[in-house]
C-alpha positions as CSV (number, residue, x, y, z in Angstrom):
1,X,125.3,70.4,111.2
2,X,122.5,70.1,113.7
3,X,121.1,66.8,114.7
4,X,118.5,65.3,117.0
5,X,117.8,62.0,118.7
6,X,115.4,59.7,116.9
7,X,113.2,59.1,119.9
8,X,110.9,56.7,118.0
9,X,113.9,54.4,117.2
10,X,115.1,54.5,120.7
11,X,111.6,53.7,122.1
12,X,111.1,50.8,119.7
13,X,114.5,49.3,120.5
14,X,113.9,49.7,124.2
15,X,110.5,48.0,124.0
16,X,112.0,45.1,122.1
17,X,114.5,44.7,124.9
18,X,111.7,44.8,127.5
19,X,112.4,48.3,128.7
20,X,108.9,49.9,128.8
21,X,109.6,52.9,131.1
22,X,112.2,55.6,130.9
23,X,113.5,54.3,134.3
24,X,114.2,51.0,132.5
25,X,116.2,52.7,129.8
26,X,118.1,54.7,132.4
27,X,119.0,51.6,134.3
28,X,120.2,49.7,131.2
29,X,122.2,52.5,129.8
30,X,123.6,54.2,132.9
31,X,122.2,57.6,131.8
32,X,120.4,59.5,134.6
33,X,116.7,59.5,134.5
34,X,116.5,63.3,134.5
35,X,118.8,63.5,131.5
36,X,117.0,60.8,129.7
37,X,113.6,62.4,130.4
38,X,114.9,65.7,128.9
39,X,116.1,63.9,125.8
40,X,112.8,61.9,125.3
41,X,110.8,65.2,125.6
42,X,113.1,66.8,123.0
43,X,114.4,69.4,125.5
44,X,118.0,68.4,125.1
45,X,120.3,66.8,122.6
46,X,122.6,64.0,123.7
47,X,126.3,64.2,123.3
48,X,128.5,61.6,121.7
49,X,129.1,59.6,124.9
50,X,125.4,59.4,125.6
51,X,124.6,58.3,122.0
52,X,127.3,55.6,122.3
53,X,125.7,54.3,125.5
54,X,122.3,54.2,123.9
55,X,123.7,52.6,120.7
56,X,125.6,49.9,122.5
57,X,122.8,49.1,125.0
58,X,120.3,48.4,122.3
59,X,122.4,47.2,119.4
60,X,121.7,50.2,117.2
61,X,123.9,52.3,115.0
62,X,124.6,56.0,115.1
63,X,122.5,56.4,112.0
64,X,119.6,54.6,113.8
65,X,119.7,57.1,116.7
66,X,120.4,60.4,115.1
67,X,119.1,62.4,112.2
68,X,120.4,65.6,110.7
69,X,118.1,68.6,110.9
70,X,118.2,72.1,109.4
71,X,120.0,74.5,111.7
């Protein structure tokens, strides 16, 4: 199964929490700005630990953050 980050959901949740910039998301989640930048541009896929950090930081579910895609 292939999956990808639902960037739209992450950005919406971040904005609701007052995090307007990727640097704000990085600070809240503890994910490096460079890793976050690659994820937001669709150049990398987050691992389970990263998904959990995003999920827990913004009160989302795994289903909110990831979607299955054709391999």
